[in-house]
C-alpha positions in Angstrom: 113.4 68.5 89.5 112.4 71.3 86.9 109.9 70.4 84.6 108.9 71.4 81.3 105.2 72.6 79.9 104.5 74.1 77.2 101.9 77.4 76.3 100.8 77.8 72.8 104.0 77.9 71.0 106.3 78.5 74.6 108.1 76.0 76.8 107.5 77.7 80.0 109.4 76.1 83.0 108.1 75.2 86.8 109.9 74.2 89.6 109.6 71.7 92.7 111.5 74.1 95.3 112.8 77.1 95.3 116.8 76.3 95.3 115.9 74.8 92.1 114.5 78.0 90.3 117.9 80.0 92.7 119.9 77.6 90.9 118.1 79.1 87.0 118.2 82.3 88.0 121.6 82.5 89.4 122.9 81.1 86.2 125.8 82.4 84.2 125.6 84.7 87.5 129.4 86.1 85.8 128.7 87.1 82.1 125.5 88.2 81.9 124.6 92.1 81.5 122.5 93.4 84.6 120.4 95.6 81.8 119.7 92.5 80.3 117.8 90.9 83.3 115.8 93.6 84.5 111.5 93.1 83.9 111.3 94.1 80.2 107.9 96.6 81.5 110.0 98.4 83.4 113.4 98.3 81.7 112.7 101.6 79.9 112.0 103.5 83.4 114.9 102.3 84.7 117.5 103.8 81.9 115.5 107.1 82.2 116.4 107.2 85.7 119.6 106.8 85.0 120.2 109.1 82.0 119.1 111.6 84.2 121.2 110.9 86.9 119.1 109.0 89.3 121.4 105.6 90.7 118.7 102.6 90.4 119.4 99.7 92.4 115.9 96.3 92.3 113.6 97.4 90.1 110.1 94.9 90.0 107.6 96.3 87.4 105.2 94.0 89.9 103.8 91.3 87.4 104.5 88.3 85.5 105.3 89.4 81.9 104.9 87.1 79.0 108.6 86.3 77.6 109.9 86.1 81.0 114.0 86.4 81.3 114.5 84.8 84.7 112.2 82.5 87.3 111.8 85.9 89.3 109.3 86.2 91.9 107.3 89.5 91.7 106.5 92.5 94.4 102.9 93.3 94.1 103.9 96.5 93.0 105.7 98.3 90.7 108.9 99.7 92.9 112.4 100.5 92.1 115.3 101.6 94.4 117.2 104.3 94.6 121.0 105.8 96.0 120.6 108.7 97.8 122.9 111.5 97.6 120.9 113.2 100.6 120.4 112.0 104.4 117.3 111.0 105.2 116.7 114.0 107.5 116.5 116.3 104.0 114.4 113.7 102.4 111.9 113.7 105.0 112.1 116.7 105.0 111.0 117.9 101.6 108.8 114.7 101.3 106.6 116.7 104.1 106.3 119.6 102.5 104.0 121.0 99.3 105.7 120.4 95.2 107.9 123.0 95.2 108.5 125.5 98.7 111.8 123.4 100.4 113.1 124.8 103.6 116.1 126.5 103.8 118.3 123.7 104.9 117.0 121.7 102.0 117.9 124.7 99.6 121.7 125.1 100.3 122.2 121.0 100.0 120.1 121.6 96.7 123.1 123.4 95.4 124.5 120.3 94.8 123.9 118.9 91.1 123.3 115.1 92.3 120.5 116.6 94.9 119.3 119.8 92.3 118.2 115.8 90.4 117.2 114.3 93.2 114.4 116.6 94.1 113.6 117.6 90.6 112.9 114.0 90.2 111.2 114.0 92.9 108.7 116.4 92.6 108.7 114.1 88.9 107.3 110.9 90.9 105.1 112.5 93.4 103.1 114.4 89.7 102.7 110.6 88.7 101.1 109.5 91.4 103.8 107.3 92.9 104.1 106.8 96.5 107.9 107.5 98.2 109.1 105.6 100.7 112.8 105.3 102.8 114.4 102.5 103.3 115.5 101.4 107.3 119.4 102.0 106.2 118.4 105.5 105.6 120.6 105.3 102.5 118.9 103.8 99.9 114.4 105.2 98.7 111.8 103.5 96.6 109.3 104.7 94.9 106.1 102.6 94.4 103.5 102.8 92.1 100.2 101.3 95.0 97.4 103.4 92.9 96.5 100.2 90.5 93.9 99.3 93.3 91.8 102.1 92.5 92.0 102.0 89.3 90.5 99.3 88.3 89.7 95.2 90.0 89.5 92.4 88.6 88.1 89.0 89.5 90.9 86.2 90.2 89.6 83.0 88.9 91.8 79.5 88.0 93.3 80.1 92.2 95.9 82.8 90.5 97.0 85.3 92.6 96.9 87.8 90.0 93.9 88.5 87.4 94.5 89.0 83.9 93.8 92.5 83.9 96.1 93.7 87.0 99.3 94.5 84.6 97.7 97.3 83.0 97.2 99.7 84.6 100.5 99.6 86.5 102.0 99.3 83.0 100.2 102.4 82.0 102.1 104.2 85.3 105.5 102.7 85.0 105.3 104.0 80.7 104.0 107.5 81.6 106.6 107.7 84.3 108.9 107.1 81.8 107.4 109.5 80.0 107.5 111.8 81.7 111.2 111.9 82.4 112.2 111.7 79.2 111.3 116.0 79.7 114.1 116.1 81.2 118.2 117.0 80.2 120.9 114.0 80.6 123.1 114.1 83.8 126.2 112.4 81.8 126.5 111.2 79.0 128.0 107.5 81.0 126.6 106.8 83.6 127.3 102.6 85.1 124.4 100.6 86.0 124.8 97.9 89.0 122.6 95.7 90.5 122.0 95.9 93.9 123.5 92.4 94.5 126.7 93.2 94.7 126.6 95.6 98.3 123.7 93.1 99.6 126.5 90.4 98.6 129.3 92.4 99.7 127.6 92.8 103.0 125.4 89.4 104.6 128.8 87.6 102.6 127.3 84.3 101.0 124.0 84.2 102.7 122.6 86.5 100.5 121.4 83.8 98.0 121.4 86.5 94.4 124.3 86.4 92.6 124.5 89.5 91.4 124.9 90.3 87.3 127.5 92.2 85.7 127.8 96.5 85.8 126.7 97.5 82.5 128.5 101.2 80.9 125.0 103.1 79.9 126.2 105.1 77.1 123.6 107.9 76.5 125.9 109.7 73.6 125.2 107.1 71.3 122.0 105.5 72.1 118.2 107.4 71.7 116.4 106.6 75.0 
């Protein structure tokens, strides 16, 4: 049974089980844009990444925020899953080397336009203290910001998982990386933002519970990001 409770001027939903929340999450999935369903605090970063040619698949801002658009569960750390233009072997080789120094094999692959963007992005991400991890499927990789715990710590109270100030360092990291990417050139004037749940649904079938939202075309020739 879905319940409603009032907090200030807002009406908030609570759910008695996961299935109720899942039903709300999947509501109108066939008509809703994936862009509108991305966590609002990390949405500008997702737009910037796609603008420079980095194809995103999943994201989470890492905390609960005011006026959440969907009844999601949040990861502890801000993170983004990305489709890789190169093999996991090349990514590992890049990460083993000091920033700015690439092996002959990496340099050969680096000549491809998409890989040049990819490696430049890796440099920026590392400079902003985000952690890079290759996914088990070896076709996707992720960036994670987990340094917020060392920046500041607050006491948790009221039996809540998050402290009231936990979000601050996470938001700072998201905004800082977004600002750094704004300095990079636009890869293409138009990029299609695709929900990673599309490929999951195709692979796992009906047992994948989250319904994908609709792809959206980002037009950077008309919109200043």
